[in-house]
N, C-alpha and C positions, 0 to 999 in steps of 0.2 A: 503494500501499501505506499502511496506515495506522499508524504507528511506535508509537504510546504511545497510553491507551485512556486515562489519567489526567484527564479532562477538567478537572481543576482545577488543573494542573500550570503554574506561571508560564513562561510562555514569552514572550521577549526577543527584537525582530527589525531588524535594522539596515539601513538604505539603505546604498548603496554610493559612488554617487557626490558628493562632496563632504561627506559623511557621517562614511567610513569613511575618508577623506583627502581631501584638499585637490586638487579639482575644478581649481582657478585655475591653478594651478601650470603645465599644459602650455596655458594657454590664452595666459596671458602669454606664456610662453618662445614658443609659435611669431606673439606678434604682434612680440613685439619681434626673431625673427630675420626675418623678411618685409616689416614695417614699418618698423623702426628705431626703433620708437618709445622713447621717454626710460624711465627709472627711476622720474618722479614723474609719470608719467602714469595717470590715475584704473581701473587696472586692477579693481580688486575693482567699481566702478558700472559699467565693462565686461561684467565678469562675470555682473553680476544681470540685466543687460538680453540678453547674450548667451542665458543659460536661459530668461530671459520668450520671446524670439522661436523658440526651441527648439521649447518646450512648441505657442505661439501658430500654427507655421506646422504644428507633427504636427496639429493643431487641424483648418487650413486643410485639410492634403492628406489628412485621414483617415487620417493612419497606425493603424495597426490594431498588432497585439503582435506581428505578422511580415508585417510594408509590405512593397511593391513596392521593389523597390532602385532603380530611377530616381527612385520619391519621395522616399526617402530622397538621396539624391544633390541633387536639386532644394533641400530643405528645410536639407541641412546647407552648400550655399553662401549660400543666402537672409538663412538668419541672420547671416551676418560680412556679406552687403552692409549689411544692415538693421543690425547692431548698429554697423558702423563709421561710416555712414553718418550715426550718431545723434550720434555723438562729433565730427564735425567732421571725420571722417579717409574720405571715398568711397575703394571702391575700383575699380581699372582693369582691365579685361577680363583675366582667370587670377589675378587674388591674389587668388581666394574658395578656387579648388580649391587653391591655394599652400599657401594657409592651415588648408585643412581634412588637408592633408598632413603639413604640421608638428605639428599639434592632433593628429590622429592618434596620429605616430610619438612623440609625446612620453607619450602615458597609460599607455605600460608604464615608465615610469620615476616610479614614483610611489612615496611612502612614506606611511603609515599615519598620523595625527592623535593625538597625544600624549597616551598616557591611552589610548586607545580597545583594545589589543589587551589592555591590563592587566585594563580592565573585564571586558571577555568573557572573558577564563580566571577570573576572581574570580568573574564571573558563576555559571559551567559546575561551580566547585567547587563552586559551594553547592548544586548539584544540579539548575539550572535548563535549562531549555531553549532554546537559542541557537542564530540563525540568522541569514539574509541574505535579503533581497526586492528585487529589482533592476531595472529597465527596460533594453533591449538588446537588439541583439544575442546568441544565447546564447554564440559563438565567438571576440566580442570581448569579452563581460564575463567571461568564462572566462578570457579572457589578461589581464585588470586582475588578476584572482582568482588567479591565476598569480604575477603581479607583483609581490604583496601577500602572498605564500607563504599565503593565506587559507586551502587546504585542510588546510594542517597544525597550523590550529588551530578548526576549524567543521566537523563531518561534512557531506558533499559532500550526502549526504539531507537537510541543513536548511538548503539552501540553491537560491532560486526566484529563475530567471531569467525573465521573461516571454518573451523570443524563443524559448523550449522550450518555453511550456505553452501560447501561443496567448492569454495574458491578459496585461492590461499596467494599470500603475499609472493613473490612480485609481480604474481599474475594482475594484467591492469585491468581486469574483468573485475578482481573486485571492489576496485575503484569506481571503475563507472559504474557496480551494483551500488554502491555507497549513493552516488549523487542520483542517480535513479531512484532510489526509495525516499531518499529526503530532500528531492524535488530541487539540487544545488544544483552547478556549474563549474566543471573544471578549471575552467579560469579564477573562478574566483573561493577555491577550493584551499586549505592549507592544511600539508601534514607533515606531522614533529615526530622524528621515527630516529634511533643510533644506528639501524644494522643498516649498512652498504645494502647489503645486495638486498633486502627486503624491501627496505622503506625508501629508501633515495631512488632507488632503480624503480621500483614501482609504482611509486607516486609521479615522478619522472616522465617514464614511459606515458602514464595517462595523461599527462597533461596539469597535474596539477602542481601548487607552487611549494616546494619541500625544504623544512628547516631541517638540514642533519644537526640530531643533538651527537656530537661529538666529543664527548665527556670523555673520553680516555683516549683518544686523541689517537683515533684509529689512522688508516690509510685509506685512500680513494682505490676501489677493486679494479673501473674499469672507467669512460671518458663521461659517465652521466654526468649533470653540476645540478647540483643542488642549486636552488637560489640564496640560501645563508647556510651557516655556519654556526651554530651555538655550544659554548662549553658548559652553559648553566643555566638554570632559572631566570636568573637575573636578564640573559642576555635575551634568550626565547622571548619571555616579557618584554624590552626593549625595541626589538625585530618586531614583533606583533603587531605592538604599538604605533610604531610608525607605517607598517606596512596597512595595515585596516582602517587608518586614518585618509594613506593618501591615495587609495584605489576608489 
């Protein structure tokens, strides 16, 4: 059902994992619990490679928006194995599964980034359409959003989860679906996300205005050009304030 007929209304959508909250913390906790790693281990670098292998293995496995459970579990195990081997900590049998279990349990003990909810409330108060677009299995992502109290902040009809739709980022069809459902236009739509492969590539290809939330100092992975780069929510707020006034 189309929710709005105003094609020129400004729409601002946010990614969830590592954009709305710090996705490193559940990973760090799992690695320390299972492997006993020290506080000075390069967790930020580990996280970057962990995300890389998650995306790469998903491509290798041909995982779609609604993948087979066995393929997902294989990807989840292998991303831990490949990541930790790269950092000189090869896993023994069973550790990858234990790490995944610990990582999963910690994904519901999360808090939003400072400034994230203040920005969302301000945008909505100014009359802009605000929502979320996230990849992942439907129920799993909903549990994260419940842990973050998102449903008290953003109308549920503006929350789009790939696992319930059949499209996954970076497929431009997901962004096109969001525009169609909300009655908005890509030219007046903004997307804020941390993942180059999923968020930047997907939203740029769909014709959206893109703010790359590069708070981990990652490097571009293709020739796509985000419209802006931000490293914290103060920068995101400044960019959006300027853009939404000028457009």
